[in-house]
Structure formats: structure tokens, C-alpha cells
C-alpha positions in Angstrom: -106.1 -15.3 -15.4 -107.1 -14.2 -11.7 -105.0 -15.1 -8.9 -107.4 -14.7 -5.6 -105.3 -15.5 -2.6 -102.0 -15.9 -4.1 -98.7 -14.6 -3.1 -96.5 -14.0 -5.9 -92.9 -15.8 -6.0 -90.0 -13.5 -5.8 -88.9 -14.4 -9.3 -91.9 -12.5 -10.7 -90.6 -9.1 -9.3 -87.0 -9.4 -10.7 -87.8 -10.7 -14.0 -91.0 -12.2 -14.9 -89.8 -13.0 -18.7 -92.5 -14.3 -21.1 -94.9 -15.2 -17.9 -98.0 -12.8 -17.9 -99.9 -12.0 -14.6 -103.5 -10.8 -15.1 -105.0 -8.7 -12.0 -108.7 -8.4 -12.3 -110.3 -9.4 -9.0 -111.4 -7.6 -6.2 -109.7 -9.9 -3.7 -106.3 -11.3 -3.9 -102.9 -11.0 -2.1 -100.1 -9.2 -4.4 -97.8 -9.2 -1.4 -94.1 -10.6 -2.6 -93.0 -13.6 -0.3 -90.6 -12.9 2.6 -87.5 -14.2 0.7 -88.3 -12.5 -2.5 -89.2 -9.3 -0.9 -85.7 -9.1 1.0 -84.0 -9.9 -2.2 -85.5 -7.0 -3.6 -84.9 -4.6 -0.6 -81.4 -5.6 -0.2 -80.9 -5.0 -4.1 -82.2 -1.6 -3.4 -80.7 -0.8 -0.2 -79.0 2.5 -0.1 -79.0 2.9 -3.8 -79.5 6.4 -5.6 -79.3 5.1 -8.8 -81.7 2.4 -10.2 -84.4 1.9 -12.7 -87.9 0.2 -12.5 -88.7 -1.3 -15.8 -92.3 -2.9 -16.6 -94.6 -4.0 -19.6 -98.2 -3.8 -18.9 -101.9 -3.4 -20.4 -104.3 -1.7 -17.9 -108.0 -1.8 -18.6 -109.4 1.4 -19.7 -110.2 4.0 -17.1 -109.0 2.0 -14.2 -106.8 3.2 -11.5 -104.0 0.8 -9.7 -100.7 0.6 -8.0 -98.0 -0.9 -10.2 -95.3 -1.5 -7.5 -95.2 -0.4 -3.7 -92.7 -0.8 -1.3 -93.5 0.6 2.3 -93.2 0.6 5.8 -96.4 1.2 7.5 -97.6 4.6 6.3 -93.9 5.3 4.9 -93.8 5.0 1.2 -90.4 4.5 0.0 -91.1 3.5 -3.7 -94.6 3.3 -5.4 -95.9 3.8 -8.7 -99.7 4.4 -9.5 -101.3 4.6 -13.1 -104.4 6.5 -13.0 -107.0 6.1 -15.8 -109.6 8.4 -14.3 -107.2 11.4 -14.3 -104.9 10.2 -17.2 -101.7 10.3 -14.9 -98.9 8.4 -13.6 -98.2 9.2 -9.7 -94.8 8.4 -7.9 -94.2 8.6 -4.5 -90.7 8.1 -2.6 -89.1 8.9 0.4 -86.3 11.8 0.0 -82.9 11.8 1.9 -84.1 14.3 4.5 -87.0 11.6 5.5 -89.7 13.5 3.8 -92.5 12.2 1.3 -92.3 13.2 -2.1 -94.8 13.1 -4.9 -94.6 13.7 -8.8 -97.4 13.6 -10.9 -96.9 13.0 -14.8 -99.9 13.7 -17.1 -100.0 10.6 -19.1 -102.9 7.9 -20.1 -101.4 4.1 -19.4 -104.9 2.7 -18.9 -106.2 2.6 -22.1 -106.4 -1.1 -23.1 -102.9 -1.5 -24.8 -99.5 -2.5 -24.2 -96.9 -0.2 -22.9 -93.2 -0.2 -22.0 -92.6 1.7 -19.0 -89.3 2.8 -17.4 -88.7 4.9 -14.4 -85.0 6.0 -13.7 -83.5 7.3 -10.8 -79.9 8.9 -11.0 -79.4 10.8 -7.7 -81.6 13.8 -8.3 -82.5 13.4 -11.7 -85.7 11.3 -12.5 -86.7 10.1 -16.0 -89.7 8.6 -17.5 -89.7 6.6 -20.6 -93.0 5.1 -22.1 -92.5 2.7 -24.9 -89.1 3.8 -25.7 -89.6 7.6 -25.7 -88.4 9.9 -23.1 -91.5 11.8 -22.0 -90.5 13.5 -18.6 -87.1 14.5 -17.1 -87.1 16.1 -13.7 -84.9 17.2 -11.0 -86.2 15.9 -7.8 -85.1 15.3 -4.1 -82.3 12.7 -3.5 -84.1 9.4 -2.9 -83.5 7.4 0.1 -83.6 3.3 0.1 -82.5 3.0 3.6 -85.4 0.4 4.7 -86.3 -0.5 8.3 -87.2 -4.1 9.2 -90.6 -5.0 8.8 -90.7 -2.9 4.9 -92.9 -4.9 2.6 -93.2 -5.3 -1.1 -96.5 -5.1 -2.7 -96.9 -5.9 -6.6 -100.2 -4.6 -8.4 -101.8 -3.5 -5.3 -101.0 -1.2 -2.3 -102.0 -3.3 0.3 -104.6 -6.2 0.8 -107.7 -3.8 -0.1 -106.6 -0.9 -1.7 -104.9 0.3 -5.0 -105.7 -2.5 -6.7 -104.2 -2.8 -10.5 -106.6 -4.3 -13.5 -104.8 -5.8 -16.3 -102.0 -7.5 -17.3 -98.2 -7.2 -16.3 -94.8 -8.6 -17.6 -91.3 -8.2 -17.5 -91.3 -6.3 -14.1 -87.4 -5.6 -13.4 -85.5 -3.6 -10.9 -82.0 -2.5 -12.6 -79.4 -1.1 -10.4 -77.0 0.0 -12.8 -76.7 3.4 -14.8 -78.8 3.7 -18.2 -81.2 0.6 -16.8 -83.7 1.7 -19.4 -81.4 0.6 -22.1 -82.3 -3.2 -20.9 -85.8 -2.6 -22.3 -84.7 -0.2 -25.2 -81.3 -1.0 -26.5 -81.4 1.6 -29.0 -81.8 4.3 -26.7 -78.7 6.6 -26.3 -77.0 6.5 -23.3 -76.1 9.6 -21.4 -72.4 9.4 -20.1 -71.7 10.1 -17.3 -75.2 10.1 -15.4 -76.4 12.5 -12.8 -75.6 9.9 -10.0 -72.0 10.0 -11.4 -71.8 13.9 -11.2 -73.2 13.6 -7.8 -70.7 11.1 -6.3 -68.0 13.3 -7.9 -69.2 16.7 -6.1 -69.4 14.5 -2.8 -65.8 13.3 -3.4 -64.6 17.0 -4.3 -66.4 18.3 -1.0 -64.4 15.4 1.0 -61.2 16.3 -0.8 -61.6 20.0 0.1 -62.3 18.9 3.6 -58.9 17.0 3.8 -57.2 19.9 1.7 -58.1 22.5 4.6 -57.4 19.9 7.4 -53.9 19.3 5.9 -53.0 23.1 5.3 -53.8 23.7 8.8 -51.6 21.0 10.1 -49.0 22.4 7.7 -49.0 25.8 8.9 -48.7 24.6 12.4 -45.5 22.5 11.4 -44.0 25.4 9.5 -44.7 27.7 12.8 -42.8 25.2 14.7 -39.8 24.9 12.2 -39.1 28.1 12.5 -37.8 27.8 16.1 -35.8 24.6 15.0 -32.7 26.3 13.9 -32.2 28.3 17.3 -32.5 24.8 19.4 -29.6 22.8 20.7 -30.0 19.1 20.0 -27.2 17.3 21.7 -26.4 14.1 20.3 -26.1 11.4 22.9 -24.6 7.7 23.1 -26.0 4.7 24.5 -24.0 1.6 25.6 -25.7 -1.8 27.5 -28.8 0.4 28.0 -26.9 3.6 29.5 -27.0 6.7 28.0 -23.7 9.0 27.9 -23.8 12.7 26.9 -21.4 14.2 24.5 -17.5 14.1 25.2 -18.3 11.8 28.4 -15.6 9.5 29.2 -15.9 6.2 31.4 -14.7 2.7 31.7 -16.4 -0.1 30.5 -15.0 -3.6 31.7 -11.4 -3.2 30.7 -12.0 -0.7 28.1 -11.9 3.2 27.9 -14.9 4.6 26.1 -15.9 8.0 25.1 -19.2 9.6 23.6 -18.0 11.3 20.5 -21.0 12.9 18.3 -23.3 10.3 19.2 -20.9 7.3 18.6 -19.3 5.4 21.3 -15.4 4.8 20.8 -13.9 2.4 23.1 -10.2 1.3 23.4 -8.5 -1.6 25.5 -7.0 -0.4 28.5 -3.1 -0.5 28.2 -1.4 -2.8 30.9 2.1 -2.2 31.8 3.9 -5.3 32.6 4.3 -5.7 36.5 7.4 -5.5 38.5 7.0 -8.2 41.1 9.2 -9.5 43.7 11.4 -12.7 43.2 9.1 -14.7 45.2 5.9 -13.7 44.0 4.4 -14.2 40.3 1.8 -11.8 38.1 -2.0 -13.1 38.3 -5.0 -11.8 37.3 -6.8 -10.7 40.3 -10.8 -10.5 40.6 -12.0 -7.4 39.2 -8.8 -6.1 37.6 -7.8 -5.9 33.8 -4.1 -5.9 34.1 -2.3 -8.9 35.9 -0.8 -7.7 39.3 1.9 -9.1 41.6 0.3 -11.9 43.8 -0.4 -10.7 47.5 -0.9 -12.2 50.8 -4.9 -12.8 51.3 -5.2 -11.1 54.6 -9.1 -10.6 54.0 -9.6 -14.6 53.7 -7.8 -14.8 56.9 -10.7 -13.4 59.0 -10.0 -9.6 58.6 -13.2 -9.3 56.5 -15.1 -9.8 59.6 -14.4 -6.3 60.7 -16.0 -4.9 57.7 -19.6 -5.0 58.6 -22.1 -2.7 56.8 -21.9 -1.6 53.4 -18.2 -2.0 53.7 -15.8 -4.2 51.5 -12.5 -6.0 52.8 -9.5 -4.9 50.5 -6.2 -6.6 50.7 -3.0 -4.3 51.1 0.8 -5.0 50.8 1.1 -5.7 54.5 -2.3 -6.2 55.8 -6.2 -5.2 55.1 -8.7 -2.7 55.6 -12.3 -1.8 55.2 -13.5 0.3 52.4 -16.8 1.7 51.7 -18.9 0.5 48.8 -19.6 3.0 46.0 -22.2 5.5 46.8 -21.5 5.2 50.7 -19.4 7.1 52.9 -17.7 5.7 56.2 -19.3 6.4 59.5 -15.8 5.5 61.5 -12.2 6.1 60.7 -11.8 2.4 59.9 -14.6 2.3 57.3 -16.1 -0.7 59.1 -19.6 1.1 59.1 -21.2 3.0 55.9 -23.9 5.3 55.4 -25.7 5.9 52.1 -24.7 9.0 50.3 -27.6 11.4 49.4 -26.4 12.6 45.9 -29.9 14.7 45.8 -29.1 16.5 48.9 -25.4 17.1 48.3 -25.7 17.9 44.8 -23.6 14.8 43.7 -25.9 14.1 40.9 -26.6 14.8 37.0 -30.4 15.5 36.9 -31.0 18.4 34.8 -33.9 20.4 33.2 -37.7 19.1 34.0 -36.4 16.3 36.2 -36.5 15.6 40.0 -33.8 13.7 41.8 -34.6 10.7 43.7 -32.1 9.1 46.2 -31.6 5.5 46.3 -29.3 3.0 48.1 -25.9 3.4 46.8 -27.0 5.8 44.0 -29.8 8.1 42.8 -32.6 8.3 40.1 -34.0 11.0 37.7 -37.5 11.0 37.3 -39.3 13.4 34.6 -41.8 16.0 35.6 -45.6 14.9 34.7 -46.2 16.0 31.4 -42.5 15.6 29.7 -40.8 12.7 28.1 -37.1 11.8 28.3 -34.1 13.3 26.2 -31.5 11.2 27.9 -30.6 9.7 31.3 -30.7 13.3 33.0 -32.7 15.7 30.8 -36.7 15.6 29.8 -38.8 17.6 27.4 -42.1 17.7 25.8 -45.7 16.5 26.5 -47.9 13.6 27.4 -45.1 11.8 29.2 -45.6 8.9 31.5 -43.4 8.5 34.6 -39.8 7.4 33.5 -37.4 6.3 36.1 -33.7 6.2 35.1 -31.2 5.2 37.4 -28.0 7.3 38.0 
């Protein structure tokens, strides 16, 4: 049967089954359809273990290409049978992008039926003819990284060259180990395959690289740990977003609190009973935790107008006075006008190593130097820190 000008459907290239294709015309088209070619290329892409199976009967003394996968002049996989030289030729591209050529002395072009199996397993290449292992060679690692535009031809190299004469059937591309068993079930399986060994070697090399990097990291960590015993790591306490050093004491609302070994301990303020005159009663005053004897509110009667800038009015037993707000000092004896205290300038701050004191209205801030991270509200250490502003 001659197929002039016909394009083989993609099912032929995967499993032709009992269908025979006779190729004996000088003008024909053996290019696999676009869909079929892409299916074959997808099957082989990136593989280093695959097997080409084919049953054929080639005319005596003829020469022709059985299968060709190429991009322009770049042959990724091509099998040719020469009846003139009685040899089978294999062309493929190796992983280093070089063209490789293997020649196997054997006569397929004798007019008889033959089963051909060509198996790649990493760098091992095995040729079976009629279920007999004819050749086994060590070759370069094949590369099946096909670029866009790669074409697949069956029974010829292109439109006019490498035309095969004869009959082909049962052409298969098998991508599992020991693919030749599909054609010859009685053949022994060699386990593991060369591809398995190649993959194992690659994994061992990866593990060795990981081990070397891990060993270096461990050595650096051990070197740093030598100095930890000599370091003093102070345990701090945090309450309501504010940090305190060990043994610090402070008043939190109506509680007396202390920082002890990283733990905040607070107790309610003890309030003694107020001793008030007969004409007054004990009451809770704003901002006070304990009851106090009610006093006359001189501030509400207008005295507070005397307290002008950063100054608060305070009721006394027999009158009222002005008092500077926290973080300010008086500009006059009556404390009616108050000015901000520069804690940084006067050294009334808690900013410690690797920090810079920044004065703020009524208070101060500690900022870490560039390249340092905060230990607590007042100290910084380490590297790669962002700028941290900490209220004092």
C-alpha cells in the first residue's frame, strides 16, 4: 500500500497495532500531524529513559529513516537502516548540545520481518533485534529539550530524503524502565536501570552539597555559642506595651508594681482611713486611689485662670496654686508658666548603649542607631535593624 502525499495520523506513531504501513513510493509525506507530533514531543520532553519499539520489513539493499525528530538541522533523535552498508545508524543530541552518532553493524534490509527495540537509560544504550540483545553501549546523556518548531517524521527524514521502503507496524514510544519488555515479555528485567543509578548519583551530589552548607552553618553557630556563657541577658517585663528592667518599681493606676526576673508583680495600694473634720466627708478625688477629705474647690472658682502655659491648678487646704505638668519646670516662682525639661541635655533619661536620646515635649525618646535592634525600651543591639522610636 503506497501513501502518496498522506500525513500519518498521530495514533500511528504511538501504537500502530495490526495496521501495516507500506512505504515504497518516491513521493510522499511522512510528517506526523501537528497534534500527533506535539503528543510525542510532550511524551519524550525532558526524558533520559525511553524506548523506541518497531516491527518492520525492509526491502533488500535499501536505505531509509525509520523515525526522525529534528529542529532544522538539529537531530534530537533519528534512526536509520542502511541495506548497502548493513548497519543501523542512530543520531541524537546530548545534554551538552552536541550531535552524537552511533553505528551498529547489522542488516535489517533483508526482506524479512524484524522486531527492533532501542532503549535509552541515562548513559546506557541497548539495542535488541528479534528479542536478542545485540549491542549495549555507554553513550552521552541524551537531551530531549525540544524547541518550538520541532517536527516528527515517520519513514523519512523530510520531504525528499531518507525515504524508507518496506512495511512498518507496531511503532511505540515507551517511557517506562525496561520498555523492551512491551515487545518481548520473556526478556529479563535489569533492576535498577542505569537511569536509576544516574538519578541516585544526582541525589547523592545534592545531599553532599546540602551537607557541606549545613556543616558550615553549624560551625558558625558553634563559634557564636562559645561567647554566650559570658553574656548577661537581662530579663525585662512588659506591661501595657511599656518595658521595665529587672527590679524596677512603678505605680500602675492604683497598684504598686515591680519587675522581678521577667515577671510583673502588682499589689493594690493600701489606703489608710481618712481623718476628716466634722464638717467634711471622705470622697474619691479625681486621679486619687484612696478617699480624701473633701476640700474647697478654689480652682473652679477662677484661680485656674492664673495657670497659663503647661501648668495645672491644684487645690490646697486654704487656697490653690499652680503646678508644672510632668516633664516641665517653672519659669516663675508661682509656676504659672512652665518650660519643657530637656532630659537629654540634662542627663535625666534612661537611653543606654547603641541608642540616641531625642527630646520631646514633656518627655524623651530613645532611637536605635542604624544597624541595631531593640533589647528593651532603652537599649539596642544586633544588626539590620529598622529605626525604632521608643517613648521614655
